[in-house]
C-alpha positions as a LaTeX table, in Angstrom:
\begin{tabular}{lrrr}
\hline
Residue & $x$ (\AA) & $y$ (\AA) & $z$ (\AA) \\
\hline
Met1 & $-21.54$ & 29.11 & 2.25 \\
Met2 & $-21.94$ & 29.32 & 5.74 \\
Asn3 & $-24.18$ & 26.17 & 5.85 \\
Tyr4 & $-21.56$ & 24.10 & 3.77 \\
Ile5 & $-18.93$ & 25.11 & 6.59 \\
Phe6 & $-20.84$ & 24.04 & 9.22 \\
Trp7 & $-21.71$ & 20.83 & 7.57 \\
Leu8 & $-18.01$ & 20.25 & 6.86 \\
Tyr9 & $-17.34$ & 21.00 & 10.46 \\
Gln10 & $-19.77$ & 18.47 & 11.71 \\
Trp11 & $-18.59$ & 15.87 & 9.46 \\
Ile12 & $-14.90$ & 16.34 & 10.66 \\
Arg13 & $-16.42$ & 16.41 & 14.11 \\
Ser14 & $-18.26$ & 13.15 & 13.89 \\
Glu15 & $-16.30$ & 11.12 & 11.24 \\
Ile16 & $-12.56$ & 12.09 & 12.14 \\
Leu17 & $-12.09$ & 13.47 & 15.36 \\
Ala18 & $-14.54$ & 11.16 & 17.24 \\
Ile19 & $-12.51$ & 8.14 & 15.97 \\
Pro20 & $-9.32$ & 7.75 & 17.52 \\
Gly21 & $-7.68$ & 5.84 & 14.72 \\
Arg22 & $-8.93$ & 8.56 & 12.08 \\
Leu23 & $-7.62$ & 11.05 & 14.44 \\
Ile24 & $-4.24$ & 9.66 & 14.42 \\
Ala25 & $-4.34$ & 9.32 & 10.60 \\
Leu26 & $-5.12$ & 12.92 & 10.34 \\
Ile27 & $-2.13$ & 13.77 & 12.92 \\
Phe28 & 0.16 & 11.62 & 10.63 \\
Val29 & $-1.11$ & 13.63 & 7.42 \\
Ile30 & $-0.05$ & 17.07 & 9.11 \\
Leu31 & 3.01 & 15.81 & 10.39 \\
Leu32 & 4.00 & 14.61 & 6.58 \\
Leu33 & 3.03 & 18.34 & 5.41 \\
Leu34 & 5.20 & 19.85 & 8.15 \\
Ala35 & 8.08 & 17.60 & 7.97 \\
Pro36 & 10.21 & 19.33 & 5.21 \\
Phe37 & 10.69 & 22.19 & 7.77 \\
Phe38 & 12.21 & 20.22 & 10.76 \\
Ile39 & 14.07 & 17.20 & 9.18 \\
Ser40 & 17.47 & 16.79 & 7.42 \\
Pro41 & 17.70 & 16.51 & 3.63 \\
Phe42 & 18.69 & 12.72 & 4.44 \\
Leu43 & 15.59 & 11.94 & 6.56 \\
Leu44 & 13.48 & 13.80 & 3.75 \\
Arg45 & 15.03 & 11.28 & 1.23 \\
Ile46 & 14.05 & 8.58 & 3.45 \\
Ala47 & 10.35 & 9.75 & 3.83 \\
Thr48 & 10.06 & 10.24 & 0.17 \\
Ile49 & 10.84 & 6.61 & $-0.65$ \\
Ala50 & 8.71 & 5.53 & 2.17 \\
Ala51 & 5.77 & 7.17 & 0.91 \\
Ile52 & 6.40 & 5.35 & $-2.37$ \\
Tyr53 & 6.88 & 1.90 & $-0.75$ \\
Ala54 & 3.60 & 2.70 & 1.36 \\
Ile55 & 1.66 & 2.93 & $-1.74$ \\
Tyr56 & 3.33 & $-0.31$ & $-3.10$ \\
Ala57 & 2.60 & $-2.16$ & 0.11 \\
Ala58 & $-1.07$ & $-1.05$ & 0.17 \\
Ser59 & $-1.45$ & $-2.23$ & $-3.25$ \\
Trp60 & $-0.41$ & $-5.72$ & $-2.16$ \\
Asp61 & $-2.77$ & $-5.64$ & 0.87 \\
Phe62 & $-5.64$ & $-4.55$ & $-1.65$ \\
Leu63 & $-4.93$ & $-7.76$ & $-3.55$ \\
Ala64 & $-3.80$ & $-10.54$ & $-1.03$ \\
Gly65 & $-5.59$ & $-9.21$ & 2.13 \\
Phe66 & $-8.94$ & $-8.22$ & 0.89 \\
Thr67 & $-9.46$ & $-11.06$ & $-1.93$ \\
Gly68 & $-7.07$ & $-13.71$ & $-0.68$ \\
Gln69 & $-5.18$ & $-13.77$ & $-4.06$ \\
Leu70 & $-1.53$ & $-14.39$ & $-2.56$ \\
Asn71 & 0.70 & $-12.88$ & $-4.70$ \\
Leu72 & 4.29 & $-13.50$ & $-4.37$ \\
Gly73 & 5.43 & $-11.66$ & $-7.52$ \\
His74 & 4.01 & $-8.12$ & $-6.81$ \\
Ala75 & 7.29 & $-6.55$ & $-7.88$ \\
Leu76 & 6.47 & $-7.41$ & $-11.32$ \\
Phe77 & 3.73 & $-4.64$ & $-11.31$ \\
Phe78 & 6.26 & $-2.26$ & $-9.69$ \\
Gly79 & 9.18 & $-3.04$ & $-12.34$ \\
Val80 & 7.05 & $-3.17$ & $-15.46$ \\
Ala81 & 5.91 & 0.53 & $-14.52$ \\
Ala82 & 9.40 & 1.66 & $-13.77$ \\
Tyr83 & 10.73 & 0.56 & $-17.18$ \\
Thr84 & 7.88 & 1.73 & $-18.74$ \\
Val85 & 8.40 & 5.09 & $-17.22$ \\
Ala86 & 12.15 & 4.95 & $-17.94$ \\
Leu87 & 11.71 & 4.16 & $-21.67$ \\
Leu88 & 8.89 & 6.60 & $-22.29$ \\
Asn89 & 11.13 & 9.45 & $-20.53$ \\
Ile90 & 14.45 & 8.51 & $-22.28$ \\
His91 & 13.51 & 7.91 & $-25.79$ \\
Phe92 & 10.61 & 9.79 & $-26.37$ \\
Gly93 & 11.19 & 12.68 & $-23.73$ \\
Leu94 & 7.62 & 12.59 & $-22.06$ \\
Thr95 & 7.23 & 14.44 & $-18.71$ \\
Pro96 & 6.59 & 12.49 & $-15.42$ \\
Trp97 & 3.02 & 13.78 & $-15.62$ \\
Val98 & 2.52 & 11.54 & $-18.67$ \\
Thr99 & 4.94 & 8.68 & $-18.02$ \\
Ile100 & 3.37 & 7.69 & $-14.78$ \\
Pro101 & $-0.38$ & 7.26 & $-15.69$ \\
Leu102 & 1.13 & 5.39 & $-18.79$ \\
Gly103 & 3.22 & 3.28 & $-16.33$ \\
Gly104 & 0.01 & 2.59 & $-14.18$ \\
Val105 & $-1.85$ & 1.47 & $-17.40$ \\
Ala106 & 1.01 & $-0.80$ & $-18.40$ \\
Ala107 & 1.06 & $-2.43$ & $-14.65$ \\
Val108 & $-2.91$ & $-2.70$ & $-15.06$ \\
Met109 & $-2.50$ & $-4.63$ & $-18.45$ \\
Thr110 & 0.31 & $-6.82$ & $-16.74$ \\
Gly111 & $-2.36$ & $-7.17$ & $-13.56$ \\
Leu112 & $-4.88$ & $-8.54$ & $-15.97$ \\
Ile113 & $-2.72$ & $-10.89$ & $-17.50$ \\
Ala114 & $-1.23$ & $-11.93$ & $-14.39$ \\
Gly115 & $-4.99$ & $-12.41$ & $-12.95$ \\
Ile116 & $-6.00$ & $-14.92$ & $-15.71$ \\
Pro117 & $-4.29$ & $-17.74$ & $-13.87$ \\
Ala118 & $-5.96$ & $-16.64$ & $-10.44$ \\
Leu119 & $-9.38$ & $-17.79$ & $-12.21$ \\
Arg120 & $-8.43$ & $-21.42$ & $-11.97$ \\
Leu121 & $-5.57$ & $-21.42$ & $-9.29$ \\
Arg122 & $-6.01$ & $-20.75$ & $-5.58$ \\
Gly123 & $-3.48$ & $-20.71$ & $-2.44$ \\
Ile124 & 0.18 & $-21.94$ & $-2.62$ \\
Tyr125 & $-0.57$ & $-22.72$ & $-6.49$ \\
Leu126 & $-1.38$ & $-19.50$ & $-7.35$ \\
Ala127 & 1.56 & $-17.97$ & $-4.96$ \\
Leu128 & 4.01 & $-20.15$ & $-7.14$ \\
Val129 & 2.74 & $-19.16$ & $-10.49$ \\
Thr130 & 2.75 & $-15.19$ & $-9.46$ \\
Leu131 & 6.45 & $-15.80$ & $-8.20$ \\
Ser132 & 7.37 & $-16.74$ & $-11.57$ \\
Phe133 & 6.41 & $-13.78$ & $-13.12$ \\
Pro134 & 9.12 & $-11.52$ & $-12.09$ \\
Leu135 & 11.61 & $-14.05$ & $-13.27$ \\
Ile136 & 10.27 & $-14.17$ & $-16.46$ \\
Leu137 & 10.42 & $-10.49$ & $-16.99$ \\
Thr138 & 13.98 & $-10.35$ & $-15.72$ \\
Gly139 & 14.95 & $-12.91$ & $-18.30$ \\
Ile140 & 13.21 & $-10.93$ & $-21.11$ \\
Leu141 & 15.04 & $-7.87$ & $-19.96$ \\
Phe142 & 18.57 & $-9.52$ & $-19.95$ \\
Met143 & 17.54 & $-10.77$ & $-23.69$ \\
Phe144 & 17.75 & $-6.94$ & $-24.94$ \\
Pro145 & 20.40 & $-5.20$ & $-23.05$ \\
Asp146 & 20.70 & $-2.66$ & $-25.90$ \\
Phe147 & 17.07 & $-1.38$ & $-25.13$ \\
Thr148 & 16.47 & $-2.36$ & $-21.51$ \\
Gly149 & 20.10 & $-1.87$ & $-20.11$ \\
Gly150 & 20.34 & $-5.36$ & $-19.11$ \\
Glu151 & 22.00 & $-5.82$ & $-15.81$ \\
Tyr152 & 22.68 & $-2.14$ & $-15.25$ \\
Gly153 & 19.31 & $-0.87$ & $-15.93$ \\
Leu154 & 18.21 & 2.28 & $-17.32$ \\
Tyr155 & 19.74 & 5.63 & $-16.10$ \\
Gly156 & 19.28 & 9.54 & $-16.79$ \\
Ile157 & 15.51 & 9.54 & $-16.18$ \\
Gly158 & 14.07 & 12.74 & $-15.45$ \\
Ser159 & 12.92 & 14.06 & $-12.10$ \\
Phe160 & 9.88 & 16.10 & $-11.47$ \\
Ser161 & 11.89 & 19.19 & $-10.36$ \\
Gly162 & 15.25 & 20.17 & $-9.20$ \\
Ser163 & 13.77 & 20.65 & $-5.68$ \\
His164 & 13.77 & 17.50 & $-3.23$ \\
Ile165 & 10.99 & 19.47 & $-1.26$ \\
Leu166 & 8.60 & 19.60 & $-4.17$ \\
Asn167 & 9.46 & 16.01 & $-5.13$ \\
Tyr168 & 8.56 & 15.09 & $-1.30$ \\
Tyr169 & 5.14 & 16.96 & $-1.39$ \\
Ile170 & 4.07 & 15.48 & $-4.96$ \\
Val171 & 5.12 & 11.86 & $-3.72$ \\
Asn172 & 3.22 & 12.33 & $-0.40$ \\
Leu173 & 0.18 & 13.75 & $-1.80$ \\
Thr174 & $-0.05$ & 11.00 & $-4.32$ \\
Met175 & 0.41 & 8.50 & $-1.54$ \\
Val176 & $-2.13$ & 10.15 & 0.68 \\
Gly177 & $-4.49$ & 10.09 & $-2.28$ \\
Ser178 & $-3.83$ & 6.45 & $-3.40$ \\
Val179 & $-4.17$ & 5.33 & 0.00 \\
Leu180 & $-7.46$ & 6.85 & 0.74 \\
Val181 & $-9.08$ & 5.47 & $-2.69$ \\
Met182 & $-7.52$ & 1.92 & $-1.68$ \\
Trp183 & $-9.33$ & 2.22 & 1.61 \\
Lys184 & $-12.60$ & 3.58 & 0.25 \\
Phe185 & $-12.86$ & 0.65 & $-2.20$ \\
Thr186 & $-12.13$ & $-1.95$ & 0.48 \\
Asp187 & $-14.36$ & $-0.65$ & 3.29 \\
Ala188 & $-16.88$ & $-3.29$ & 3.75 \\
Lys189 & $-19.14$ & $-0.21$ & 5.58 \\
Ser190 & $-18.96$ & 2.15 & 2.69 \\
Lys191 & $-22.53$ & 3.20 & 1.49 \\
Ile192 & $-20.99$ & 4.84 & $-1.61$ \\
Val193 & $-18.55$ & 2.11 & $-2.87$ \\
Arg194 & $-19.76$ & $-1.54$ & $-2.48$ \\
Val195 & $-16.82$ & $-3.27$ & $-3.82$ \\
Gly196 & $-15.26$ & $-3.95$ & $-0.54$ \\
Val197 & $-17.96$ & $-6.28$ & 1.08 \\
Ile198 & $-17.84$ & $-8.18$ & $-2.16$ \\
Leu199 & $-14.02$ & $-8.58$ & $-1.92$ \\
His200 & $-14.39$ & $-9.70$ & 1.80 \\
Ala201 & $-17.13$ & $-12.39$ & 0.61 \\
Ile202 & $-14.61$ & $-13.64$ & $-1.98$ \\
Arg203 & $-11.82$ & $-14.09$ & 0.48 \\
Glu204 & $-13.99$ & $-15.84$ & 3.19 \\
Asp205 & $-15.90$ & $-18.21$ & 0.96 \\
Glu206 & $-15.52$ & $-17.95$ & $-3.09$ \\
Ile207 & $-17.76$ & $-20.83$ & $-3.57$ \\
Thr208 & $-20.49$ & $-19.36$ & $-1.72$ \\
Ala209 & $-20.15$ & $-15.71$ & $-2.88$ \\
Arg210 & $-20.55$ & $-17.15$ & $-6.46$ \\
Ala211 & $-23.58$ & $-19.31$ & $-5.46$ \\
Ser212 & $-25.08$ & $-15.80$ & $-4.17$ \\
Gly213 & $-24.73$ & $-14.35$ & $-7.56$ \\
Ile214 & $-21.41$ & $-12.67$ & $-7.45$ \\
Asp215 & $-19.33$ & $-12.43$ & $-10.46$ \\
Thr216 & $-16.38$ & $-13.68$ & $-8.66$ \\
Thr217 & $-14.19$ & $-13.57$ & $-12.19$ \\
Arg218 & $-15.04$ & $-10.00$ & $-12.72$ \\
Tyr219 & $-14.27$ & $-8.95$ & $-9.18$ \\
Lys220 & $-11.01$ & $-10.88$ & $-8.72$ \\
Leu221 & $-9.64$ & $-9.27$ & $-12.25$ \\
Leu222 & $-10.70$ & $-5.96$ & $-10.73$ \\
Ala223 & $-8.75$ & $-6.48$ & $-7.70$ \\
Phe224 & $-5.62$ & $-7.64$ & $-9.79$ \\
Ala225 & $-6.01$ & $-4.44$ & $-12.25$ \\
Met226 & $-6.35$ & $-1.78$ & $-9.18$ \\
Ser227 & $-3.63$ & $-3.35$ & $-7.42$ \\
Gly228 & $-1.38$ & $-3.45$ & $-10.38$ \\
Phe229 & $-2.19$ & 0.11 & $-11.30$ \\
Phe230 & $-1.33$ & 1.54 & $-7.61$ \\
Ala231 & 1.92 & $-0.60$ & $-7.81$ \\
Gly232 & 2.53 & 0.92 & $-10.92$ \\
Ile233 & 2.14 & 4.29 & $-9.90$ \\
Ala234 & 4.65 & 3.50 & $-7.21$ \\
Gly235 & 7.04 & 2.05 & $-9.77$ \\
Gly236 & 6.91 & 5.32 & $-11.94$ \\
Leu237 & 7.25 & 7.48 & $-8.91$ \\
Tyr238 & 10.49 & 5.35 & $-7.85$ \\
Ala239 & 11.88 & 5.59 & $-11.42$ \\
His240 & 11.66 & 9.49 & $-11.43$ \\
Ile241 & 12.66 & 10.08 & $-7.92$ \\
Gln242 & 15.68 & 7.66 & $-7.97$ \\
Lys243 & 16.37 & 8.17 & $-11.63$ \\
Val244 & 17.07 & 4.76 & $-12.36$ \\
Ala245 & 15.07 & 1.55 & $-13.60$ \\
Gly246 & 16.88 & $-1.53$ & $-13.20$ \\
Pro247 & 16.39 & $-5.39$ & $-12.24$ \\
Ser248 & 16.48 & $-4.60$ & $-8.41$ \\
Ser249 & 12.92 & $-3.58$ & $-8.98$ \\
Leu250 & 11.90 & $-7.26$ & $-10.06$ \\
Asp251 & 13.82 & $-8.84$ & $-7.03$ \\
Leu252 & 12.10 & $-11.76$ & $-5.42$ \\
Phe253 & 13.03 & $-10.16$ & $-1.84$ \\
Phe254 & 11.36 & $-7.05$ & $-3.04$ \\
Ser255 & 8.01 & $-8.95$ & $-3.40$ \\
Phe256 & 8.37 & $-10.54$ & $-0.24$ \\
Leu257 & 8.99 & $-7.05$ & 1.78 \\
Ala258 & 5.64 & $-6.00$ & 0.49 \\
Ala259 & 4.01 & $-9.01$ & 2.43 \\
Leu260 & 6.30 & $-8.28$ & 5.42 \\
Trp261 & 5.51 & $-4.64$ & 5.69 \\
Thr262 & 1.77 & $-5.47$ & 5.59 \\
Ile263 & 1.77 & $-8.32$ & 7.88 \\
Phe264 & 3.76 & $-6.46$ & 10.50 \\
Gly265 & 1.51 & $-3.31$ & 10.22 \\
Gly266 & $-1.87$ & $-5.31$ & 9.93 \\
Ile267 & $-3.19$ & $-7.17$ & 6.91 \\
Thr268 & $-6.69$ & $-6.31$ & 5.40 \\
Thr269 & $-6.61$ & $-2.72$ & 6.78 \\
Ile270 & $-4.73$ & $-0.81$ & 3.90 \\
Tyr271 & $-3.59$ & 1.73 & 6.41 \\
Gly272 & $-1.64$ & $-1.34$ & 8.29 \\
Ala273 & 0.65 & $-1.54$ & 5.20 \\
Val274 & 1.56 & 2.25 & 5.37 \\
Thr275 & 2.08 & 1.95 & 9.06 \\
Gly276 & 4.26 & $-1.08$ & 8.61 \\
Val277 & 6.46 & 0.80 & 5.69 \\
Tyr278 & 6.71 & 3.88 & 7.86 \\
Ile279 & 7.99 & 1.66 & 10.99 \\
Leu280 & 10.27 & $-0.74$ & 9.48 \\
Tyr281 & 11.79 & 0.95 & 6.26 \\
Pro282 & 13.36 & 3.83 & 8.24 \\
Ile283 & 14.71 & 1.77 & 10.84 \\
Leu284 & 16.62 & $-0.37$ & 8.29 \\
Glu285 & 17.83 & 2.86 & 6.72 \\
Leu286 & 19.08 & 4.49 & 9.74 \\
Leu287 & 20.84 & 1.27 & 10.88 \\
Arg288 & 23.05 & 1.92 & 7.74 \\
Leu289 & 24.59 & 4.77 & 9.57 \\
Asn290 & 26.30 & 2.50 & 11.93 \\
Pro291 & 29.16 & 0.22 & 10.50 \\
Val292 & 28.33 & $-2.67$ & 13.02 \\
Leu293 & 24.62 & $-2.23$ & 12.70 \\
Glu294 & 24.68 & $-2.14$ & 8.86 \\
Ile295 & 26.29 & $-5.79$ & 8.76 \\
Ile296 & 23.53 & $-7.21$ & 11.02 \\
Arg297 & 20.44 & $-5.11$ & 10.02 \\
Phe298 & 19.02 & $-8.11$ & 7.97 \\
Ile299 & 19.44 & $-9.99$ & 10.97 \\
Leu300 & 17.75 & $-7.55$ & 13.19 \\
Phe301 & 14.88 & $-7.09$ & 10.64 \\
Pro302 & 13.36 & $-10.65$ & 10.93 \\
Ile303 & 14.07 & $-10.57$ & 14.93 \\
Ile304 & 11.89 & $-7.14$ & 14.86 \\
Leu305 & 9.11 & $-8.87$ & 12.90 \\
Ile306 & 9.08 & $-12.13$ & 15.18 \\
Phe307 & 9.04 & $-10.25$ & 18.25 \\
Ala308 & 6.28 & $-7.97$ & 17.17 \\
Leu309 & 4.08 & $-10.54$ & 15.73 \\
Ser310 & 4.42 & $-12.73$ & 18.69 \\
Phe311 & 2.77 & $-10.24$ & 20.76 \\
Met312 & 0.59 & $-8.81$ & 17.96 \\
Pro313 & $-0.20$ & $-11.48$ & 15.68 \\
Glu314 & $-2.89$ & $-9.45$ & 13.79 \\
Gly315 & $-0.26$ & $-6.38$ & 13.12 \\
Ile316 & 0.52 & $-3.49$ & 15.12 \\
Thr317 & $-2.28$ & $-1.33$ & 13.82 \\
Thr318 & $-5.17$ & $-3.85$ & 14.77 \\
Trp319 & $-3.51$ & $-4.13$ & 18.19 \\
Ile320 & $-3.49$ & $-0.71$ & 19.01 \\
Arg321 & $-7.02$ & $-0.06$ & 17.23 \\
Asp322 & $-8.63$ & $-2.62$ & 19.53 \\
Arg323 & $-7.27$ & $-0.76$ & 22.58 \\
Ile324 & $-8.54$ & 2.72 & 21.34 \\
Glu325 & $-11.90$ & 1.87 & 19.52 \\
Val326 & $-14.75$ & $-0.13$ & 20.30 \\
Asp327 & $-17.89$ & $-0.81$ & 18.06 \\
Cys328 & $-21.17$ & $-0.18$ & 19.62 \\
Pro329 & $-23.11$ & $-3.41$ & 20.21 \\
Arg330 & $-26.41$ & $-1.95$ & 19.14 \\
Cys331 & $-25.62$ & 0.57 & 16.04 \\
Lys332 & $-22.23$ & $-0.79$ & 15.04 \\
Leu333 & $-20.84$ & 2.73 & 15.02 \\
Ile334 & $-17.03$ & 3.20 & 16.02 \\
Asn335 & $-16.41$ & 4.75 & 19.31 \\
Ala336 & $-13.46$ & 6.01 & 21.59 \\
Ala337 & $-12.68$ & 3.04 & 24.11 \\
Leu338 & $-12.79$ & 5.54 & 26.76 \\
Arg339 & $-16.33$ & 6.25 & 26.16 \\
Arg340 & $-19.18$ & 4.34 & 28.43 \\
Tyr341 & $-21.93$ & 5.22 & 26.03 \\
Cys342 & $-22.39$ & 5.18 & 22.29 \\
Arg343 & $-22.15$ & 8.63 & 20.66 \\
Ala344 & $-25.02$ & 8.16 & 18.61 \\
Cys345 & $-27.82$ & 5.65 & 20.30 \\
Arg346 & $-26.42$ & 6.16 & 23.69 \\
Ala347 & $-26.15$ & 2.30 & 24.25 \\
Pro348 & $-23.60$ & 0.81 & 26.75 \\
Leu349 & $-20.36$ & 0.07 & 24.92 \\
His350 & $-18.81$ & $-1.92$ & 27.93 \\
Leu351 & $-20.68$ & $-4.78$ & 29.54 \\
Glu352 & $-21.16$ & $-4.33$ & 33.21 \\
Lys353 & $-19.40$ & $-6.62$ & 35.60 \\
Asn354 & $-21.41$ & $-8.15$ & 38.44 \\
\hline
\end{tabular}
């Protein structure tokens, strides 16, 4: 037992505490766990929805950022899961613990169907095709208003519990777990899951990847399926927290929001999408408290994006990471930028200036 505790301590010390970015992530998770004790119910509500949107944005980054499959209709997965969850809960009385996984499965099936055009289309052509999917589903929902609620959507969906704090912890723990899984799957340096390096290869040059023997079709479908699953988990959580599933979950602007949050935070990182949501979404919600700022909040939103990306074109997390971390030129291990020598091989981290 003591050996296991010592090994865990050494791992945390070398893999988390020694890397500034991961230390910041650990502090962020701790603050999430402590937040209900020192923020108001209104801010707790914002934090709960932000966690749901963080899963949604990270799932977009998983697909578009790591495989280069530009999906402008990502709300399709979110909306399919939200309506699946609502229908199963209202008509069959299933609990959230059953409906949300089933909503994720429904989103996976949708992702596989949406991924079929990706086998032949690339770039703007793929983006236009994916853009049409939410519009098609919205039209289908309006055709059967007695079953889907039409323009008003479905109301009366059951929640996890009557406690907002318990709901907050359920959503945030799900968010942390989902983000960790997506990050591990896309980590090109991972020695356990080797999917990340293949997704990077497909994004950089799919033809070369295929010539190297990689089954790009299988991995692109895998990316669509996993992206759809986690977006579906977000849609299911949203339906049970908001107790409503409506056409707004399929809105085109909602699809664009995933891209905006991710690009602002830092695309091709997973955690950049989470950062973008936790910065931009609360700002927009807090602007509603002021009658004047509420009117111009959708004008301030693009101004903030333009200003930030003008100085940090690769995203805010990439900009910060480049200033607090440095890769060892010899062993490629991540080190704090303040160190002069690598913590493993003792190689100089910064070139000496003559």
